[in-house]
PDB file with one MODEL, atoms N, CA, C and O in Angstrom:
MODEL        1
ATOM      1  N   UNK A   1      56.945  79.486  74.372  1.00  0.00           N
ATOM      2  CA  UNK A   1      56.671  79.544  72.952  1.00  0.00           C
ATOM      3  C   UNK A   1      55.260  78.995  72.724  1.00  0.00           C
ATOM      4  O   UNK A   1      54.904  77.940  73.249  1.00  0.00           O
ATOM      5  N   UNK A   2      54.474  79.710  71.948  1.00  0.00           N
ATOM      6  CA  UNK A   2      53.105  79.303  71.633  1.00  0.00           C
ATOM      7  C   UNK A   2      53.104  78.075  70.722  1.00  0.00           C
ATOM      8  O   UNK A   2      54.072  77.818  70.006  1.00  0.00           O
ATOM      9  N   UNK A   3      52.013  77.329  70.761  1.00  0.00           N
ATOM     10  CA  UNK A   3      51.919  76.093  69.992  1.00  0.00           C
ATOM     11  C   UNK A   3      52.158  76.313  68.501  1.00  0.00           C
ATOM     12  O   UNK A   3      52.916  75.565  67.884  1.00  0.00           O
ATOM     13  N   UNK A   4      51.526  77.323  67.912  1.00  0.00           N
ATOM     14  CA  UNK A   4      51.684  77.569  66.473  1.00  0.00           C
ATOM     15  C   UNK A   4      53.107  78.016  66.143  1.00  0.00           C
ATOM     16  O   UNK A   4      53.632  77.672  65.084  1.00  0.00           O
ATOM     17  N   UNK A   5      53.727  78.772  67.031  1.00  0.00           N
ATOM     18  CA  UNK A   5      55.129  79.158  66.817  1.00  0.00           C
ATOM     19  C   UNK A   5      55.997  77.912  66.771  1.00  0.00           C
ATOM     20  O   UNK A   5      56.863  77.781  65.906  1.00  0.00           O
ATOM     21  N   UNK A   6      55.765  77.005  67.699  1.00  0.00           N
ATOM     22  CA  UNK A   6      56.545  75.772  67.736  1.00  0.00           C
ATOM     23  C   UNK A   6      56.336  74.949  66.468  1.00  0.00           C
ATOM     24  O   UNK A   6      57.297  74.440  65.891  1.00  0.00           O
ATOM     25  N   UNK A   7      55.078  74.818  66.032  1.00  0.00           N
ATOM     26  CA  UNK A   7      54.791  74.051  64.822  1.00  0.00           C
ATOM     27  C   UNK A   7      55.434  74.686  63.592  1.00  0.00           C
ATOM     28  O   UNK A   7      55.947  73.985  62.719  1.00  0.00           O
ATOM     29  N   UNK A   8      55.403  76.015  63.527  1.00  0.00           N
ATOM     30  CA  UNK A   8      56.040  76.722  62.413  1.00  0.00           C
ATOM     31  C   UNK A   8      57.545  76.479  62.429  1.00  0.00           C
ATOM     32  O   UNK A   8      58.138  76.169  61.395  1.00  0.00           O
ATOM     33  N   UNK A   9      58.156  76.618  63.588  1.00  0.00           N
ATOM     34  CA  UNK A   9      59.592  76.371  63.708  1.00  0.00           C
ATOM     35  C   UNK A   9      59.931  74.933  63.320  1.00  0.00           C
ATOM     36  O   UNK A   9      60.927  74.691  62.638  1.00  0.00           O
ATOM     37  N   UNK A  10      59.122  73.998  63.744  1.00  0.00           N
ATOM     38  CA  UNK A  10      59.330  72.593  63.405  1.00  0.00           C
ATOM     39  C   UNK A  10      59.307  72.386  61.889  1.00  0.00           C
ATOM     40  O   UNK A  10      60.155  71.675  61.349  1.00  0.00           O
ATOM     41  N   UNK A  11      58.357  72.992  61.209  1.00  0.00           N
ATOM     42  CA  UNK A  11      58.277  72.863  59.751  1.00  0.00           C
ATOM     43  C   UNK A  11      59.481  73.497  59.069  1.00  0.00           C
ATOM     44  O   UNK A  11      60.027  72.930  58.122  1.00  0.00           O
ATOM     45  N   UNK A  12      59.894  74.653  59.535  1.00  0.00           N
ATOM     46  CA  UNK A  12      61.063  75.323  58.954  1.00  0.00           C
ATOM     47  C   UNK A  12      62.329  74.501  59.177  1.00  0.00           C
ATOM     48  O   UNK A  12      63.162  74.375  58.280  1.00  0.00           O
ATOM     49  N   UNK A  13      62.464  73.949  60.370  1.00  0.00           N
ATOM     50  CA  UNK A  13      63.647  73.147  60.680  1.00  0.00           C
ATOM     51  C   UNK A  13      63.662  71.850  59.878  1.00  0.00           C
ATOM     52  O   UNK A  13      64.727  71.379  59.477  1.00  0.00           O
ATOM     53  N   UNK A  14      62.505  71.281  59.647  1.00  0.00           N
ATOM     54  CA  UNK A  14      62.407  70.050  58.861  1.00  0.00           C
ATOM     55  C   UNK A  14      62.941  70.266  57.448  1.00  0.00           C
ATOM     56  O   UNK A  14      63.486  69.349  56.833  1.00  0.00           O
ATOM     57  N   UNK A  15      62.779  71.481  56.942  1.00  0.00           N
ATOM     58  CA  UNK A  15      63.223  71.832  55.582  1.00  0.00           C
ATOM     59  C   UNK A  15      64.479  72.711  55.616  1.00  0.00           C
ATOM     60  O   UNK A  15      64.729  73.460  54.671  1.00  0.00           O
ATOM     61  N   UNK A  16      65.255  72.629  56.674  1.00  0.00           N
ATOM     62  CA  UNK A  16      66.430  73.492  56.851  1.00  0.00           C
ATOM     63  C   UNK A  16      67.296  73.520  55.600  1.00  0.00           C
ATOM     64  O   UNK A  16      67.622  72.483  55.022  1.00  0.00           O
ATOM     65  N   UNK A  17      67.660  74.734  55.199  1.00  0.00           N
ATOM     66  CA  UNK A  17      68.498  74.915  54.025  1.00  0.00           C
ATOM     67  C   UNK A  17      67.724  74.983  52.725  1.00  0.00           C
ATOM     68  O   UNK A  17      68.307  75.230  51.669  1.00  0.00           O
ATOM     69  N   UNK A  18      66.409  74.764  52.787  1.00  0.00           N
ATOM     70  CA  UNK A  18      65.557  74.829  51.595  1.00  0.00           C
ATOM     71  C   UNK A  18      64.432  75.828  51.836  1.00  0.00           C
ATOM     72  O   UNK A  18      63.923  75.957  52.949  1.00  0.00           O
ATOM     73  N   UNK A  19      64.059  76.525  50.781  1.00  0.00           N
ATOM     74  CA  UNK A  19      62.978  77.495  50.870  1.00  0.00           C
ATOM     75  C   UNK A  19      61.639  76.779  50.998  1.00  0.00           C
ATOM     76  O   UNK A  19      61.365  75.811  50.289  1.00  0.00           O
ATOM     77  N   UNK A  20      60.804  77.278  51.923  1.00  0.00           N
ATOM     78  CA  UNK A  20      59.459  76.733  52.113  1.00  0.00           C
ATOM     79  C   UNK A  20      58.475  77.842  51.774  1.00  0.00           C
ATOM     80  O   UNK A  20      58.556  78.942  52.321  1.00  0.00           O
ATOM     81  N   UNK A  21      57.560  77.555  50.881  1.00  0.00           N
ATOM     82  CA  UNK A  21      56.569  78.555  50.458  1.00  0.00           C
ATOM     83  C   UNK A  21      55.590  78.863  51.587  1.00  0.00           C
ATOM     84  O   UNK A  21      55.255  78.005  52.405  1.00  0.00           O
ATOM     85  N   UNK A  22      55.145  80.119  51.601  1.00  0.00           N
ATOM     86  CA  UNK A  22      54.177  80.546  52.613  1.00  0.00           C
ATOM     87  C   UNK A  22      52.927  79.667  52.582  1.00  0.00           C
ATOM     88  O   UNK A  22      52.427  79.260  53.631  1.00  0.00           O
ATOM     89  N   UNK A  23      52.430  79.379  51.401  1.00  0.00           N
ATOM     90  CA  UNK A  23      51.220  78.562  51.278  1.00  0.00           C
ATOM     91  C   UNK A  23      51.417  77.195  51.929  1.00  0.00           C
ATOM     92  O   UNK A  23      50.526  76.704  52.622  1.00  0.00           O
ATOM     93  N   UNK A  24      52.569  76.583  51.712  1.00  0.00           N
ATOM     94  CA  UNK A  24      52.852  75.272  52.312  1.00  0.00           C
ATOM     95  C   UNK A  24      52.871  75.383  53.834  1.00  0.00           C
ATOM     96  O   UNK A  24      52.366  74.500  54.526  1.00  0.00           O
ATOM     97  N   UNK A  25      53.444  76.451  54.354  1.00  0.00           N
ATOM     98  CA  UNK A  25      53.473  76.648  55.804  1.00  0.00           C
ATOM     99  C   UNK A  25      52.066  76.852  56.351  1.00  0.00           C
ATOM    100  O   UNK A  25      51.726  76.300  57.398  1.00  0.00           O
ATOM    101  N   UNK A  26      51.242  77.636  55.657  1.00  0.00           N
ATOM    102  CA  UNK A  26      49.847  77.836  56.102  1.00  0.00           C
ATOM    103  C   UNK A  26      49.114  76.507  56.163  1.00  0.00           C
ATOM    104  O   UNK A  26      48.388  76.238  57.120  1.00  0.00           O
ATOM    105  N   UNK A  27      49.298  75.678  55.148  1.00  0.00           N
ATOM    106  CA  UNK A  27      48.603  74.390  55.103  1.00  0.00           C
ATOM    107  C   UNK A  27      49.101  73.436  56.180  1.00  0.00           C
ATOM    108  O   UNK A  27      48.303  72.775  56.844  1.00  0.00           O
ATOM    109  N   UNK A  28      50.419  73.361  56.356  1.00  0.00           N
ATOM    110  CA  UNK A  28      50.995  72.413  57.308  1.00  0.00           C
ATOM    111  C   UNK A  28      50.789  72.816  58.762  1.00  0.00           C
ATOM    112  O   UNK A  28      50.511  71.969  59.611  1.00  0.00           O
ATOM    113  N   UNK A  29      50.925  74.107  59.049  1.00  0.00           N
ATOM    114  CA  UNK A  29      50.864  74.573  60.439  1.00  0.00           C
ATOM    115  C   UNK A  29      49.435  74.862  60.879  1.00  0.00           C
ATOM    116  O   UNK A  29      49.048  74.521  61.997  1.00  0.00           O
ATOM    117  N   UNK A  30      48.655  75.483  60.014  1.00  0.00           N
ATOM    118  CA  UNK A  30      47.289  75.871  60.389  1.00  0.00           C
ATOM    119  C   UNK A  30      46.254  74.867  59.888  1.00  0.00           C
ATOM    120  O   UNK A  30      45.083  74.956  60.259  1.00  0.00           O
ATOM    121  N   UNK A  31      46.665  73.913  59.049  1.00  0.00           N
ATOM    122  CA  UNK A  31      45.808  72.824  58.648  1.00  0.00           C
ATOM    123  C   UNK A  31      44.714  73.146  57.647  1.00  0.00           C
ATOM    124  O   UNK A  31      43.833  72.319  57.411  1.00  0.00           O
ATOM    125  N   UNK A  32      44.753  74.308  57.066  1.00  0.00           N
ATOM    126  CA  UNK A  32      43.757  74.652  56.058  1.00  0.00           C
ATOM    127  C   UNK A  32      44.310  75.766  55.175  1.00  0.00           C
ATOM    128  O   UNK A  32      45.357  76.350  55.453  1.00  0.00           O
ATOM    129  N   UNK A  33      43.590  76.032  54.130  1.00  0.00           N
ATOM    130  CA  UNK A  33      44.016  77.086  53.199  1.00  0.00           C
ATOM    131  C   UNK A  33      43.416  78.415  53.631  1.00  0.00           C
ATOM    132  O   UNK A  33      42.198  78.578  53.694  1.00  0.00           O
ATOM    133  N   UNK A  34      44.287  79.347  53.923  1.00  0.00           N
ATOM    134  CA  UNK A  34      43.863  80.697  54.268  1.00  0.00           C
ATOM    135  C   UNK A  34      43.817  81.544  53.023  1.00  0.00           C
ATOM    136  O   UNK A  34      44.327  81.157  51.971  1.00  0.00           O
ATOM    137  N   UNK A  35      43.212  82.687  53.148  1.00  0.00           N
ATOM    138  CA  UNK A  35      43.218  83.692  52.086  1.00  0.00           C
ATOM    139  C   UNK A  35      44.673  83.989  51.726  1.00  0.00           C
ATOM    140  O   UNK A  35      45.477  84.259  52.618  1.00  0.00           O
ATOM    141  N   UNK A  36      45.028  83.945  50.448  1.00  0.00           N
ATOM    142  CA  UNK A  36      46.412  84.220  50.048  1.00  0.00           C
ATOM    143  C   UNK A  36      46.904  85.593  50.500  1.00  0.00           C
ATOM    144  O   UNK A  36      48.111  85.820  50.582  1.00  0.00           O
ATOM    145  N   UNK A  37      45.996  86.496  50.788  1.00  0.00           N
ATOM    146  CA  UNK A  37      46.378  87.823  51.268  1.00  0.00           C
ATOM    147  C   UNK A  37      46.665  87.854  52.759  1.00  0.00           C
ATOM    148  O   UNK A  37      47.082  88.884  53.290  1.00  0.00           O
ATOM    149  N   UNK A  38      46.448  86.741  53.436  1.00  0.00           N
ATOM    150  CA  UNK A  38      46.674  86.675  54.879  1.00  0.00           C
ATOM    151  C   UNK A  38      48.163  86.785  55.192  1.00  0.00           C
ATOM    152  O   UNK A  38      49.003  86.241  54.476  1.00  0.00           O
ATOM    153  N   UNK A  39      48.473  87.490  56.260  1.00  0.00           N
ATOM    154  CA  UNK A  39      49.876  87.631  56.667  1.00  0.00           C
ATOM    155  C   UNK A  39      50.188  86.843  57.933  1.00  0.00           C
ATOM    156  O   UNK A  39      51.154  87.151  58.632  1.00  0.00           O
ATOM    157  N   UNK A  40      49.380  85.829  58.234  1.00  0.00           N
ATOM    158  CA  UNK A  40      49.559  85.067  59.465  1.00  0.00           C
ATOM    159  C   UNK A  40      50.953  84.445  59.550  1.00  0.00           C
ATOM    160  O   UNK A  40      51.557  84.438  60.623  1.00  0.00           O
ATOM    161  N   UNK A  41      51.464  83.933  58.457  1.00  0.00           N
ATOM    162  CA  UNK A  41      52.803  83.318  58.483  1.00  0.00           C
ATOM    163  C   UNK A  41      53.854  84.379  58.788  1.00  0.00           C
ATOM    164  O   UNK A  41      54.763  84.147  59.585  1.00  0.00           O
ATOM    165  N   UNK A  42      53.730  85.534  58.159  1.00  0.00           N
ATOM    166  CA  UNK A  42      54.689  86.621  58.376  1.00  0.00           C
ATOM    167  C   UNK A  42      54.711  87.066  59.842  1.00  0.00           C
ATOM    168  O   UNK A  42      55.774  87.318  60.410  1.00  0.00           O
ATOM    169  N   UNK A  43      53.530  87.157  60.436  1.00  0.00           N
ATOM    170  CA  UNK A  43      53.432  87.571  61.836  1.00  0.00           C
ATOM    171  C   UNK A  43      54.132  86.567  62.740  1.00  0.00           C
ATOM    172  O   UNK A  43      54.867  86.955  63.647  1.00  0.00           O
ATOM    173  N   UNK A  44      53.910  85.291  62.500  1.00  0.00           N
ATOM    174  CA  UNK A  44      54.527  84.261  63.339  1.00  0.00           C
ATOM    175  C   UNK A  44      56.033  84.158  63.105  1.00  0.00           C
ATOM    176  O   UNK A  44      56.786  83.882  64.039  1.00  0.00           O
ATOM    177  N   UNK A  45      56.473  84.376  61.875  1.00  0.00           N
ATOM    178  CA  UNK A  45      57.909  84.395  61.613  1.00  0.00           C
ATOM    179  C   UNK A  45      58.548  85.558  62.365  1.00  0.00           C
ATOM    180  O   UNK A  45      59.632  85.410  62.928  1.00  0.00           O
ATOM    181  N   UNK A  46      57.896  86.693  62.378  1.00  0.00           N
ATOM    182  CA  UNK A  46      58.404  87.856  63.122  1.00  0.00           C
ATOM    183  C   UNK A  46      58.555  87.513  64.601  1.00  0.00           C
ATOM    184  O   UNK A  46      59.547  87.888  65.226  1.00  0.00           O
ATOM    185  N   UNK A  47      57.588  86.809  65.158  1.00  0.00           N
ATOM    186  CA  UNK A  47      57.662  86.404  66.569  1.00  0.00           C
ATOM    187  C   UNK A  47      58.835  85.455  66.809  1.00  0.00           C
ATOM    188  O   UNK A  47      59.546  85.578  67.806  1.00  0.00           O
ATOM    189  N   UNK A  48      59.031  84.507  65.888  1.00  0.00           N
ATOM    190  CA  UNK A  48      60.151  83.579  66.022  1.00  0.00           C
ATOM    191  C   UNK A  48      61.485  84.312  65.932  1.00  0.00           C
ATOM    192  O   UNK A  48      62.409  84.017  66.690  1.00  0.00           O
ATOM    193  N   UNK A  49      61.587  85.253  65.021  1.00  0.00           N
ATOM    194  CA  UNK A  49      62.832  86.022  64.888  1.00  0.00           C
ATOM    195  C   UNK A  49      63.140  86.797  66.160  1.00  0.00           C
ATOM    196  O   UNK A  49      64.299  86.911  66.558  1.00  0.00           O
ATOM    197  N   UNK A  50      62.109  87.324  66.792  1.00  0.00           N
ATOM    198  CA  UNK A  50      62.307  88.062  68.042  1.00  0.00           C
ATOM    199  C   UNK A  50      62.870  87.157  69.130  1.00  0.00           C
ATOM    200  O   UNK A  50      63.624  87.611  69.991  1.00  0.00           O
ATOM    201  N   UNK A  51      62.509  85.891  69.093  1.00  0.00           N
ATOM    202  CA  UNK A  51      62.959  84.947  70.114  1.00  0.00           C
ATOM    203  C   UNK A  51      64.276  84.262  69.769  1.00  0.00           C
ATOM    204  O   UNK A  51      65.072  83.951  70.655  1.00  0.00           O
ATOM    205  N   UNK A  52      64.504  84.026  68.469  1.00  0.00           N
ATOM    206  CA  UNK A  52      65.664  83.240  68.046  1.00  0.00           C
ATOM    207  C   UNK A  52      66.791  84.054  67.433  1.00  0.00           C
ATOM    208  O   UNK A  52      67.924  83.581  67.338  1.00  0.00           O
ATOM    209  N   UNK A  53      66.486  85.265  67.021  1.00  0.00           N
ATOM    210  CA  UNK A  53      67.461  86.091  66.318  1.00  0.00           C
ATOM    211  C   UNK A  53      67.026  86.309  64.887  1.00  0.00           C
ATOM    212  O   UNK A  53      66.461  85.418  64.253  1.00  0.00           O
ATOM    213  N   UNK A  54      67.290  87.485  64.390  1.00  0.00           N
ATOM    214  CA  UNK A  54      66.797  87.885  63.071  1.00  0.00           C
ATOM    215  C   UNK A  54      67.436  87.130  61.919  1.00  0.00           C
ATOM    216  O   UNK A  54      66.837  87.013  60.850  1.00  0.00           O
ATOM    217  N   UNK A  55      68.639  86.618  62.118  1.00  0.00           N
ATOM    218  CA  UNK A  55      69.360  86.017  60.990  1.00  0.00           C
ATOM    219  C   UNK A  55      69.120  84.521  60.805  1.00  0.00           C
ATOM    220  O   UNK A  55      69.670  83.927  59.877  1.00  0.00           O
ATOM    221  N   UNK A  56      68.320  83.900  61.659  1.00  0.00           N
ATOM    222  CA  UNK A  56      68.125  82.451  61.561  1.00  0.00           C
ATOM    223  C   UNK A  56      67.072  82.056  60.526  1.00  0.00           C
ATOM    224  O   UNK A  56      67.106  80.950  59.986  1.00  0.00           O
ATOM    225  N   UNK A  57      66.132  82.977  60.254  1.00  0.00           N
ATOM    226  CA  UNK A  57      65.096  82.716  59.254  1.00  0.00           C
ATOM    227  C   UNK A  57      65.211  83.791  58.178  1.00  0.00           C
ATOM    228  O   UNK A  57      65.018  84.977  58.445  1.00  0.00           O
ATOM    229  N   UNK A  58      65.523  83.366  56.978  1.00  0.00           N
ATOM    230  CA  UNK A  58      65.692  84.304  55.864  1.00  0.00           C
ATOM    231  C   UNK A  58      64.397  84.391  55.061  1.00  0.00           C
ATOM    232  O   UNK A  58      63.752  83.378  54.792  1.00  0.00           O
ATOM    233  N   UNK A  59      64.028  85.608  54.684  1.00  0.00           N
ATOM    234  CA  UNK A  59      62.873  85.822  53.821  1.00  0.00           C
ATOM    235  C   UNK A  59      63.308  85.710  52.371  1.00  0.00           C
ATOM    236  O   UNK A  59      64.275  86.347  51.954  1.00  0.00           O
ATOM    237  N   UNK A  60      62.596  84.902  51.609  1.00  0.00           N
ATOM    238  CA  UNK A  60      62.775  84.847  50.164  1.00  0.00           C
ATOM    239  C   UNK A  60      61.605  85.657  49.613  1.00  0.00           C
ATOM    240  O   UNK A  60      60.481  85.166  49.511  1.00  0.00           O
ATOM    241  N   UNK A  61      61.889  86.876  49.269  1.00  0.00           N
ATOM    242  CA  UNK A  61      60.849  87.844  48.922  1.00  0.00           C
ATOM    243  C   UNK A  61      59.855  87.302  47.895  1.00  0.00           C
ATOM    244  O   UNK A  61      60.229  86.819  46.827  1.00  0.00           O
ATOM    245  N   UNK A  62      58.574  87.402  48.260  1.00  0.00           N
ATOM    246  CA  UNK A  62      57.500  86.971  47.389  1.00  0.00           C
ATOM    247  C   UNK A  62      57.309  85.467  47.293  1.00  0.00           C
ATOM    248  O   UNK A  62      56.427  85.004  46.570  1.00  0.00           O
ATOM    249  N   UNK A  63      58.117  84.698  48.007  1.00  0.00           N
ATOM    250  CA  UNK A  63      58.064  83.238  47.898  1.00  0.00           C
ATOM    251  C   UNK A  63      57.807  82.546  49.230  1.00  0.00           C
ATOM    252  O   UNK A  63      56.804  81.852  49.398  1.00  0.00           O
ATOM    253  N   UNK A  64      58.727  82.742  50.179  1.00  0.00           N
ATOM    254  CA  UNK A  64      58.604  82.016  51.450  1.00  0.00           C
ATOM    255  C   UNK A  64      59.779  82.287  52.359  1.00  0.00           C
ATOM    256  O   UNK A  64      60.313  83.396  52.392  1.00  0.00           O
ATOM    257  N   UNK A  65      60.178  81.266  53.098  1.00  0.00           N
ATOM    258  CA  UNK A  65      61.220  81.421  54.102  1.00  0.00           C
ATOM    259  C   UNK A  65      62.222  80.280  54.044  1.00  0.00           C
ATOM    260  O   UNK A  65      61.919  79.180  53.582  1.00  0.00           O
ATOM    261  N   UNK A  66      63.424  80.572  54.525  1.00  0.00           N
ATOM    262  CA  UNK A  66      64.494  79.595  54.551  1.00  0.00           C
ATOM    263  C   UNK A  66      65.086  79.599  55.959  1.00  0.00           C
ATOM    264  O   UNK A  66      65.491  80.649  56.460  1.00  0.00           O
ATOM    265  N   UNK A  67      65.137  78.438  56.594  1.00  0.00           N
ATOM    266  CA  UNK A  67      65.722  78.299  57.931  1.00  0.00           C
ATOM    267  C   UNK A  67      67.189  77.989  57.772  1.00  0.00           C
ATOM    268  O   UNK A  67      67.563  77.046  57.075  1.00  0.00           O
ATOM    269  N   UNK A  68      68.015  78.774  58.413  1.00  0.00           N
ATOM    270  CA  UNK A  68      69.472  78.568  58.368  1.00  0.00           C
ATOM    271  C   UNK A  68      69.883  77.774  59.595  1.00  0.00           C
ATOM    272  O   UNK A  68      69.813  78.272  60.719  1.00  0.00           O
ATOM    273  N   UNK A  69      70.308  76.551  59.379  1.00  0.00           N
ATOM    274  CA  UNK A  69      70.700  75.671  60.487  1.00  0.00           C
ATOM    275  C   UNK A  69      72.063  76.060  61.029  1.00  0.00           C
ATOM    276  O   UNK A  69      72.558  75.431  61.965  1.00  0.00           O
TER     277      UNK A  69
ENDMDL
END
């Protein structure tokens, strides 16, 4: 697992059962504010789903993600 994937998973797990906004994930995992049009979080979530299973991370459309513990 790549370092950023691990950090993203760690942030999602820390907030398990609660929705985490994409912007918050960009700031916490990548350490800076990216262009709001960036899909970096989506790409990394897709990678995590491929490794962990599609149903463990739920997309909250237009908002963020929810980790199902």
